[in-house]
RODO-2510 file (C-alpha; in nm, 4 decimals, decimal comma):
residues 101
     n   res          X          Y          Z
     1     m    -0,7457     5,4819    -7,4790
     2     a    -0,9587     5,7063    -7,2574
     3     r    -1,2837     5,8386    -7,3982
     4     r    -1,4093     6,1878    -7,3383
     5     l    -1,7422     6,2332    -7,1712
     6     s    -1,9947     6,3930    -7,4038
     7     l    -2,1351     6,7345    -7,3205
     8     e    -2,4796     6,5764    -7,2870
     9     g    -2,3469     6,3039    -7,0564
    10     l    -2,1689     6,5611    -6,8436
    11     a    -2,4813     6,7784    -6,8267
    12     l    -2,6953     6,4855    -6,7173
    13     f    -2,4364     6,3774    -6,4596
    14     v    -2,4215     6,7277    -6,3118
    15     i    -2,8012     6,7653    -6,3074
    16     c    -2,8518     6,4266    -6,1411
    17     t    -2,5770     6,4879    -5,8863
    18     v    -2,7057     6,8350    -5,7976
    19     d    -3,0537     6,6824    -5,7659
    20     a    -2,9222     6,4120    -5,5318
    21     l    -2,7363     6,6566    -5,3091
    22     s    -3,0113     6,9186    -5,3052
    23     t    -3,2769     6,6537    -5,2374
    24     y    -3,0854     6,5350    -4,9367
    25     l    -3,0432     6,8901    -4,8057
    26     f    -3,4127     6,9654    -4,8596
    27     l    -3,5089     6,6453    -4,6790
    28     v    -3,2926     6,6961    -4,3718
    29     n    -3,4023     7,0594    -4,3421
    30     g    -3,7710     6,9725    -4,3781
    31     f    -3,8294     7,1655    -4,7015
    32     a    -3,9419     6,8624    -4,9010
    33     h    -4,0295     6,4949    -4,8757
    34     e    -3,9117     6,2031    -5,0864
    35     a    -4,1974     6,0760    -5,3016
    36     n    -4,0117     5,7658    -5,4237
    37     p    -4,0754     5,4902    -5,1649
    38     l    -3,7412     5,3165    -5,2292
    39     l    -3,5446     5,6370    -5,1875
    40     r    -3,7522     5,7235    -4,8799
    41     l    -3,6318     5,3970    -4,7233
    42     a    -3,2747     5,4803    -4,8223
    43     v    -3,3042     5,8186    -4,6479
    44     e    -3,4159     5,6416    -4,3312
    45     v    -3,1104     5,4126    -4,3396
    46     s    -2,8441     5,6849    -4,3625
    47     p    -2,7352     5,9884    -4,5641
    48     g    -2,4536     5,7960    -4,7266
    49     f    -2,6832     5,5111    -4,8259
    50     f    -2,9341     5,7545    -4,9781
    51     l    -2,6629     5,9177    -5,1877
    52     l    -2,5258     5,5774    -5,2912
    53     v    -2,8699     5,4562    -5,4034
    54     k    -2,9350     5,7830    -5,5860
    55     l    -2,5960     5,7552    -5,7632
    56     a    -2,6677     5,3930    -5,8545
    57     s    -2,9934     5,5053    -6,0152
    58     y    -2,8224     5,7084    -6,2888
    59     l    -2,4500     5,6377    -6,3106
    60     p    -2,4767     5,2906    -6,4746
    61     a    -2,7088     5,4293    -6,7441
    62     l    -2,4652     5,7118    -6,8180
    63     v    -2,1712     5,4729    -6,8397
    64     i    -2,3609     5,2479    -7,0821
    65     a    -2,4760     5,5458    -7,2904
    66     e    -2,1211     5,6809    -7,3191
    67     w    -1,9918     5,3359    -7,4157
    68     y    -2,2684     5,2973    -7,6765
    69     r    -2,2034     5,6476    -7,8121
    70     e    -1,8985     5,5166    -8,0025
    71     r    -2,1240     5,2889    -8,2082
    72     h    -2,4276     5,5173    -8,2482
    73     p    -2,3281     5,8749    -8,1696
    74     q    -2,6390     6,0459    -8,3056
    75     l    -2,8790     5,8120    -8,1251
    76     v    -2,7023     5,8534    -7,7918
    77     q    -2,6700     6,2291    -7,8304
    78     t    -3,0428     6,2603    -7,9025
    79     a    -3,1360     6,0260    -7,6163
    80     l    -2,9172     6,2107    -7,3650
    81     r    -3,0527     6,5479    -7,4756
    82     a    -3,4061     6,4165    -7,4355
    83     a    -3,3157     6,2815    -7,0911
    84     v    -3,1847     6,6234    -6,9854
    85     v    -3,5074     6,7937    -7,0998
    86     v    -3,7341     6,5333    -6,9366
    87     y    -3,5341     6,5409    -6,6119
    88     l    -3,5499     6,9198    -6,5887
    89     m    -3,9208     6,9240    -6,6721
    90     t    -3,9951     6,6563    -6,4118
    91     y    -3,7894     6,8445    -6,1532
    92     s    -3,9781     7,1631    -6,2335
    93     v    -4,3179     6,9958    -6,1980
    94     c    -4,2479     6,7682    -5,8997
    95     v    -3,9821     6,9385    -5,6877
    96     l    -4,0084     7,3132    -5,7329
    97     p    -4,3742     7,3278    -5,6195
    98     q    -4,2696     7,1651    -5,2895
    99     l    -4,0125     7,4369    -5,2359
   100     f    -4,2117     7,7398    -5,3492
   101     g    -4,5720     7,6219    -5,3175
***
């Protein structure tokens, strides 16, 4: 039986994916630089490799969280909501100043 993706899981997936795609566009257009040394190396290898590494950095955690949600729905919902807030705050502090600073 197929499980539905939670709203929180979907939100985090969308945020992370938009971050990955926008980061790549900012990098290739010279608007920003990658602060993470591992992702910086991935950018140097190829665009596809960068996006693959970025996807591998969040997709497994989301899959595990959604699987675990069946056993502990409140815990997972709270954790995913916290992850969304922390991700957006980190993006606001670390990325937006590069673009508008």
